[in-house]
N, C-alpha and C positions, 0 to 999 in steps of 0.2 A: 102477767107478771105481778107478783106481790111485792110491794115496796113499803118499807118502814123507815122513818127517820128518827134518830136518837141524837140528842145534843152531845157533842164531844166534851164531856167534863169528867173528872176523875171518878165521881160517884157512879157514872153510867158505863165505865170502861169494860166491865165484865159482860154486859149485855151483847155487844157485837162479838166479843170473843166466844161466848157460848153459842151464839147463832152460827158463827163460822165453823163450828165443829161439824155441822151438816155439810157434806160435800156439794150439795146442790145450792147452797147459800153463798152469795157473794157479798162482801162487805167492802165499801170504799168510802173515802173521805170526800165530802162535798161541802166546801166552806167550813163552817163550824159544826157540821153534822156528820154522823155516820149514816150512809144509805145502805140498808140491808135489803137485799132482793133475793127472791126465790121464784122459780118457775111454778111452784105449787104453793101449798099452805106452808106458812112460816110459823114454827112453834119454838118458843124459848121457855125453858123451865126456870122458874124463879129461884128455886133452891140451888140449882147449879150455878147461878150468877152470884149468889151470896148477897144479893141486894136486900136491904131492909124494906119493909112495906112502904114507907113514905117515899123512898127513892123509886121503888118499883112502879108505884101508881102514878108517878109524875114523869116517867122516862120517855113516854111517847111524845115526840115533837111534831110528827106529821105522818100522813099516809099519802100514797099516790095510787089511784085506781085500785084501792084496797079497802077492806073493812075489818074491824076488830070483831071477832066472834067469841073470844074468851079473854078476859083480863082480870084474873083473880089471884088469890094467894098462891096458886099452884103454877099457872102458866099464862103466857101471852100468846094467843093464836090470832094470826092475821091471814086473811084469805083475799084473793083477787075478786074484784066485783064482777 
């Protein structure tokens, strides 16, 4: 299971929204974070989120049994270990 945590602040709000557009992705609140999980690879398109670069590159709060394989101006790709 791929798991990504994003802090629940207004600047990050579109990241879990865009991730949740994939029917395999589940988004839930855990304390002050969004936990975004997927049974496979999780991919979030930066342009679809509308995030500016500074917000985009600081959005990842944590991972659980996962690793980032892409985090650039185009997308954030997280895969299970």
